[in-house]
C-alpha positions in Angstrom: -0.1 0.0 -0.1 1.5 3.3 -1.1 2.0 5.7 1.6 1.7 9.1 -0.7 -1.0 11.9 0.0 -2.1 14.6 -2.4 0.1 16.9 -0.1 2.9 15.1 -1.9 2.0 16.1 -5.1 1.6 19.9 -4.0 5.5 19.2 -2.6 6.5 17.8 -6.0 5.1 21.1 -7.8 7.1 23.4 -5.3 10.2 21.5 -6.5 9.7 21.2 -9.9 13.3 21.2 -12.2 13.9 22.2 -15.7 15.9 20.1 -18.3 19.0 22.4 -16.9 18.4 20.6 -13.6 17.3 24.2 -12.5 14.5 24.3 -9.8 11.5 26.2 -11.3 8.7 25.7 -8.9 5.2 26.3 -9.2 4.2 29.4 -7.1 0.7 30.3 -5.9 -1.1 27.7 -8.5 -1.4 24.8 -6.2 -5.1 23.8 -6.8 -4.7 24.5 -10.8 -1.6 22.4 -11.0 -2.8 19.4 -8.8 -6.3 19.7 -10.9 -4.5 19.4 -14.3 -2.1 16.2 -12.9 -5.0 14.4 -11.4 -7.8 15.2 -13.9 -5.5 14.8 -17.0 -2.9 12.1 -16.0 -5.3 9.8 -13.6 -9.1 10.6 -15.3 -8.2 10.9 -19.0 -10.0 14.3 -19.4 -9.3 16.7 -22.1 -7.9 20.0 -20.7 -7.2 23.3 -21.3 -5.4 26.0 -19.0 -6.8 29.0 -21.2 -4.7 32.4 -19.6 -2.6 35.4 -20.5 1.0 34.8 -22.0 3.8 35.0 -19.3 1.3 33.7 -16.5 2.8 30.0 -16.1 0.4 28.0 -18.1 3.4 26.1 -20.1 5.1 25.7 -16.8 2.4 23.8 -15.4 1.9 21.9 -18.4 5.8 21.1 -18.5 6.0 20.1 -14.5 2.5 17.6 -15.3 4.2 16.0 -17.8 7.6 15.9 -16.0 5.7 13.2 -13.5 5.8 10.9 -16.2 8.9 12.3 -18.0 11.6 9.1 -18.2 9.1 6.4 -17.1 7.8 4.5 -19.9 4.6 6.4 -20.3 4.6 7.7 -24.0 3.8 11.1 -24.7 4.2 13.7 -27.2 4.2 17.1 -27.3 3.0 18.7 -31.0 4.8 22.2 -31.7 4.5 22.1 -35.6 0.9 22.9 -36.1 0.6 23.0 -39.8 -2.6 21.2 -41.7 -0.3 18.2 -42.3 1.7 17.9 -39.3 0.0 15.6 -37.1 -0.3 13.1 -40.6 3.1 13.0 -40.9 3.8 12.1 -37.3 0.8 9.8 -37.4 3.0 6.9 -36.2 4.5 8.3 -32.9 1.3 10.0 -31.9 -1.0 6.8 -32.3 1.5 5.0 -30.5 1.4 7.9 -27.4 -0.7 7.5 -24.3 -1.0 11.3 -24.1 -0.7 14.3 -26.2 0.5 17.8 -25.2 -0.4 21.1 -27.1 1.9 24.2 -25.5 0.3 26.9 -28.0 -3.0 25.7 -28.8 -4.2 29.2 -30.5 -1.8 28.5 -33.5 -3.8 25.4 -34.7 -5.2 25.7 -38.1 -9.3 25.0 -38.5 -8.1 21.4 -39.8 -6.4 20.2 -36.4 -8.9 22.0 -34.6 -11.4 19.4 -36.2 -9.1 16.7 -35.6 -9.2 17.5 -31.6 -12.8 17.8 -31.7 -13.1 14.3 -33.0 -10.7 12.8 -30.7 -12.5 14.3 -27.8 -15.8 12.6 -29.0 -13.9 9.6 -28.8 -13.7 8.9 -32.6 -10.4 8.2 -35.0 -9.5 10.8 -37.6 -9.5 9.9 -40.8 -7.7 11.2 -44.0 -7.5 10.2 -47.5 -4.6 11.1 -49.7 -3.1 10.2 -52.7 0.3 7.6 -52.6 2.1 8.0 -56.2 4.2 5.4 -55.4 1.5 2.9 -55.6 -0.9 5.0 -57.6 -3.5 4.9 -54.8 -5.4 6.1 -52.5 -4.0 5.4 -48.9 -6.4 6.3 -45.7 -4.4 7.5 -42.4 -6.1 6.9 -39.3 -5.3 8.8 -36.1 -7.0 7.1 -33.0 -8.8 9.1 -30.0 -5.8 11.0 -27.6 -6.4 12.9 -24.5 -4.9 16.2 -24.9 -3.4 18.6 -22.7 -3.4 22.3 -24.4 -2.4 25.6 -23.2 -3.8 28.8 -24.9 -3.3 32.4 -25.0 -6.2 34.5 -23.8 -5.3 37.7 -25.8 -4.5 35.9 -29.2 -7.2 37.0 -31.3 -6.7 33.6 -33.5 -7.5 31.9 -30.5 -10.9 33.4 -30.0 -11.9 31.5 -33.6 -10.5 28.2 -31.7 -12.3 28.5 -28.2 -15.6 28.2 -29.6 -18.6 26.8 -27.9 -18.5 23.3 -29.8 -14.8 22.8 -28.2 -15.2 24.3 -25.1 -17.9 21.7 -24.1 -15.3 19.1 -24.7 -12.6 20.4 -22.4 -11.7 20.9 -18.7 -10.9 24.8 -19.0 -8.8 26.3 -16.2 -7.0 29.7 -15.8 -4.0 30.8 -14.2 -3.8 33.9 -11.9 -2.2 37.3 -13.6 -2.8 39.4 -10.3 0.0 41.9 -8.6 0.2 39.5 -5.8 0.6 36.7 -7.7 3.5 38.4 -9.8 5.0 39.6 -6.8 5.3 36.0 -5.3 6.7 34.6 -8.4 9.5 37.6 -8.5 10.3 37.1 -4.6 10.7 33.2 -5.3 13.1 33.9 -8.3 15.0 36.5 -6.3 15.7 34.2 -3.5 16.3 31.3 -6.0 19.4 34.0 -7.7 20.9 34.4 -4.1 20.5 31.0 -2.8 22.1 27.4 -3.9 19.5 24.7 -4.7 19.8 22.6 -1.7 18.4 25.6 0.4 15.4 25.8 -1.9 14.6 22.3 -2.4 11.9 21.0 0.0 11.7 17.3 -1.6 14.5 15.1 -2.6 15.2 13.7 -5.7 14.4 10.1 -4.4 11.4 10.9 -2.9 10.3 12.8 -6.4 11.4 9.9 -8.5 9.1 7.1 -5.9 6.3 9.9 -6.2 6.6 9.4 -10.5 6.6 5.5 -9.8 3.3 6.2 -7.9 1.6 8.0 -10.8 3.0 5.2 -13.5 1.5 2.9 -11.1 -1.7 4.7 -10.9 -2.2 4.9 -14.4 -1.0 1.4 -15.4 -3.9 0.3 -12.7 -6.1 2.6 -14.4 -5.7 1.1 -17.9 -5.2 -2.4 -16.3 -8.5 -2.0 -14.8 -10.9 -0.6 -17.5 -13.7 -3.0 -16.6 -14.3 -1.6 -13.2 -16.4 1.0 -13.3 -16.1 3.5 -10.5 -19.1 4.8 -8.5 -19.5 7.3 -5.7 -22.0 6.4 -2.9 -21.4 10.2 -1.7 -22.9 11.3 -5.1 -26.3 12.3 -4.4 -25.4 14.3 -1.0 -23.4 16.7 -3.0 -26.3 18.3 -4.7 -26.1 21.7 -2.3 -23.2 22.9 -3.6 -24.1 22.9 -7.2 -25.6 26.1 -9.0 -28.7 24.6 -10.2 -29.6 28.1 -11.4 -27.3 27.8 -14.5 -28.4 24.8 -16.9 -24.4 24.4 -17.9 -24.3 22.9 -14.1 -25.9 20.0 -15.8 -22.7 19.2 -17.9 -19.9 21.1 -15.7 -21.0 18.6 -12.6 -19.5 15.9 -15.0 -16.0 17.3 -14.5 -16.4 17.6 -10.6 -17.3 14.0 -10.7 -14.3 13.1 -12.5 -12.0 14.9 -10.2 -13.3 12.9 -7.7 -12.3 9.7 -9.5 -8.9 11.0 -10.1 -8.5 11.7 -6.2 -9.3 8.1 -6.0 -7.1 6.9 -8.3 -4.6 8.4 -6.8 -5.5 6.0 -3.8 -5.9 2.7 -5.8 -5.6 0.7 -2.7 -8.8 2.4 -1.0 -11.2 1.6 -3.7 -13.0 -0.9 -2.7 -14.4 -3.4 -5.5 -17.5 -5.6 -5.3 -18.6 -7.8 -8.3 -22.1 -8.1 -9.3 -24.0 -10.9 -10.8 -23.1 -11.1 -14.6 -19.7 -10.3 -14.0 -19.7 -6.5 -13.7 -17.0 -5.3 -11.3 -17.7 -2.0 -9.6 -15.1 0.2 -7.7 -16.4 2.3 -4.6 -15.1 6.1 -4.3 -15.0 6.9 -0.1 -15.9 10.1 1.7 -12.2 10.7 2.0 -11.7 11.2 -1.8 -15.0 13.5 -2.1 -13.5 15.7 0.6 -10.2 16.1 -1.0 -11.6 16.5 -4.2 -13.9 19.5 -2.9 -10.5 21.5 -1.6 -9.1 20.9 -4.7 -12.0 22.0 -6.9 -14.9 24.0 -5.5 -13.7 27.2 -6.4 -13.3 26.5 -10.0 -16.4 24.1 -10.2 -18.8 27.2 -9.0 -17.4 29.7 -11.3 -17.7 27.2 -14.6 -21.5 26.5 -13.6 -21.7 30.2 -13.5 -20.2 30.6 -17.2 -18.2 33.3 -15.6 -15.8 34.6 -18.6 -12.0 34.3 -18.4 -11.1 36.8 -15.5 -14.8 37.7 -14.6 -14.1 37.0 -11.0 -11.0 39.1 -10.8 -13.4 41.9 -12.6 -15.8 41.6 -9.8 -13.2 41.8 -7.2 -12.4 45.2 -8.2 -16.1 46.4 -7.7 -18.0 47.0 -4.1 -21.0 45.1 -3.6 -24.2 46.7 -3.9 -27.0 46.5 -1.6 -30.9 47.2 -1.5 -33.1 49.4 0.8 -35.6 48.7 2.8 -38.0 49.2 -0.3 -36.1 46.8 -2.5 -34.0 49.3 -4.7 -30.5 49.9 -5.2 -29.0 51.6 -2.3 -28.5 55.2 -3.2 -24.9 55.1 -2.4 -24.1 52.3 -4.4 -20.5 52.9 -6.2 -20.6 53.1 -10.0 -17.5 52.5 -12.4 -16.9 53.8 -15.6 -15.0 51.3 -18.1 -11.9 53.5 -17.4 -12.0 53.7 -13.7 -12.5 49.7 -14.1 -9.8 49.7 -16.4 -7.2 51.4 -14.2 -8.2 49.3 -10.9 -7.5 46.0 -13.0 -4.4 47.3 -14.1 -3.4 48.4 -10.3 -4.5 44.8 -9.6 -2.1 43.6 -12.3 -4.8 42.3 -14.9 -3.5 42.6 -18.1 -6.4 44.3 -19.6 -6.4 47.2 -22.5 -9.5 48.9 -23.4 -10.3 46.4 -26.5 -10.2 43.4 -24.4 -12.1 44.9 -21.3 -15.1 46.1 -23.0 -16.4 42.8 -24.1 -15.8 41.4 -20.5 -17.9 43.9 -19.1 -20.7 43.5 -21.6 -20.5 39.4 -20.9 -21.0 40.3 -17.2 -23.6 42.4 -17.9 -25.4 39.7 -19.7 -24.9 37.1 -17.3 -26.2 39.5 -14.7 -23.0 39.8 -12.4 -22.8 43.6 -13.5 -25.4 46.5 -14.2 -24.8 49.1 -16.5 -26.2 52.7 -16.7 -25.7 55.2 -19.4 -26.0 59.2 -19.0 -27.2 61.8 -21.6 -24.2 62.1 -23.0 -23.8 58.3 -23.8 -20.8 57.5 -20.9 -21.6 54.3 -19.5 -20.9 52.8 -15.8 -21.2 49.7 -14.1 -22.0 48.6 -10.8 -22.5 45.1 -9.1 -25.9 43.5 -9.0 -27.5 43.5 -5.5 -28.7 39.9 -6.4 -25.5 38.4 -6.5 -24.5 36.8 -3.6 -22.0 33.9 -2.8 -23.4 30.6 -3.8 -23.2 27.8 -1.0 -20.0 26.3 -1.2 -20.3 24.3 2.5 -21.5 20.8 3.0 -22.2 19.2 6.4 -19.8 16.3 5.9 -20.9 14.6 9.2 -24.9 14.3 7.7 -22.8 13.3 4.2 -21.3 10.4 6.0 -24.6 9.7 7.8 -26.3 9.4 4.5 -23.6 7.9 2.6 -24.0 4.9 5.3 -27.7 4.3 4.2 -27.0 4.3 0.7 -24.5 1.6 1.3 -26.8 -0.6 3.2 -29.5 -0.2 0.4 -27.4 -0.3 -2.9 -24.3 -2.4 -1.8 -25.2 -4.4 0.9 -22.6 -7.2 0.6 -19.8 -5.1 1.3 -21.6 -2.1 3.2 -20.4 -2.7 6.8 -16.9 -3.4 5.4 -16.8 0.0 3.8 -18.4 1.9 6.6 -16.2 0.6 9.1 -13.0 1.2 6.8 -14.2 4.7 5.3 -16.9 6.3 7.5 -15.6 6.0 10.8 -13.4 8.7 12.1 -11.5 9.0 9.1 -8.4 11.3 9.6 -7.6 13.4 6.1 -4.9 16.4 5.8 -6.0 19.2 3.7 -3.2 19.5 1.4 -3.0 23.1 0.9 -3.4 24.4 4.4 -1.9 21.4 6.0 -4.7 21.4 8.7 -6.2 17.9 10.0 -9.5 17.1 9.6 -11.5 13.8 10.9 -14.2 12.5 8.9 -17.2 11.0 11.0 -21.2 10.6 10.7 -23.7 13.0 12.9 -24.1 11.6 16.5 -27.0 9.4 16.4 -30.4 11.6 18.0 -29.1 14.8 16.8 -30.0 17.0 14.0 -26.7 18.9 14.6 -23.9 17.6 13.4 -21.4 16.7 15.7 -17.8 18.6 15.2 -14.9 16.1 15.3 -12.0 18.1 13.7 -9.5 20.8 14.4 -10.6 22.7 11.6 -14.2 22.1 11.0 -14.8 20.0 7.4 -18.3 22.4 6.9 -16.0 25.2 6.0 -13.9 25.5 2.8 -13.3 27.6 -0.2 -14.6 31.0 -0.7 -16.1 31.8 -4.4 -16.3 35.7 -4.7 -15.7 37.6 -1.3 -12.1 36.5 -1.1 
């Protein structure tokens, strides 16, 4: 049984080295990096980092692929993005387990169509005339899971990221703020003054062991494709889903995949059961659900709300609006012009120019997050809708575990008691980002108020808008 935890994966990203054996740690993007590694490597999820140039998206991609570098797991980095490049490299691509595209905004239309076809789990086919045999030769690119990075400010990329492709990928964003820039600069300045040994917090041997563990998880996944993962906790996650927005119907799929990916990181925790007919099921545990929630809840909620790229960053710049006793907007509501918002964005380190902040503001108005006024001189001002409130991102974990126990006894009676004893009774888990220790257990019998078992209450995690 492996002794690796998710916090070991966090430590890896803090100790990444480049090809020159120089330390290039991932700073301030722990959740994004963990989401990318788990969702892409362990759950075969098409993954995209859609962010501004220079904000670290390619560094994160390289670090994720570093987990399988020189391990025997084949992958291909596609950088020659002509219409025919993939077909000339067909044999190598078909033999790869994973595909990386660092500059997806440069993809021509033909490659985009191939990516869409792959995302539908269909092979891409091409016919060409082979003059050596005077006949038509058929070429086939087998379906692949793709990790790509796209630069937001590239106008060519706007055509690339259409709704048809967007729904096929888990899309995330890097942090472009001043604080993030300052943290990265401090790390680089510190690195320039110190030997690598003073900065490294994870030994090369431990990193290699972690890589071996990741490879083992991937191999187990591939060897056990007949095992269907089921999550007995899933029905009790309903309250954190923003049901106001229909897109939540498809985005919840990615939340469930992150939970499954966490479970695959702990393969020995997956309890299996074989049903009549030979079907084998693997059961995810409350621990896996809790860890996945710490990792992905903020991204999940914002994706459900159809928040445009960096929309939350803009909303953070505008004060909240309040209603008076008559249900009208208070007279002291703060209204900001486009120029004032742009100045505030620049002060916060957001790389917006006039040409690209206007569509973002209009999108936030269309979605109801902002309201707009126009005076007699056609000057526009914006303010935050008073109806916007933070969605619920809290789960009463003792209640969830109690309900899970009931579902296990009803749906999986043959292993219910073993599962409950192992995974629903005082399970200790550590938040991989804060290092706070939590004990997950069921509610006390005969009381509606969940009993607190933790050093830090497991009911509390994450903020959405009011950071």
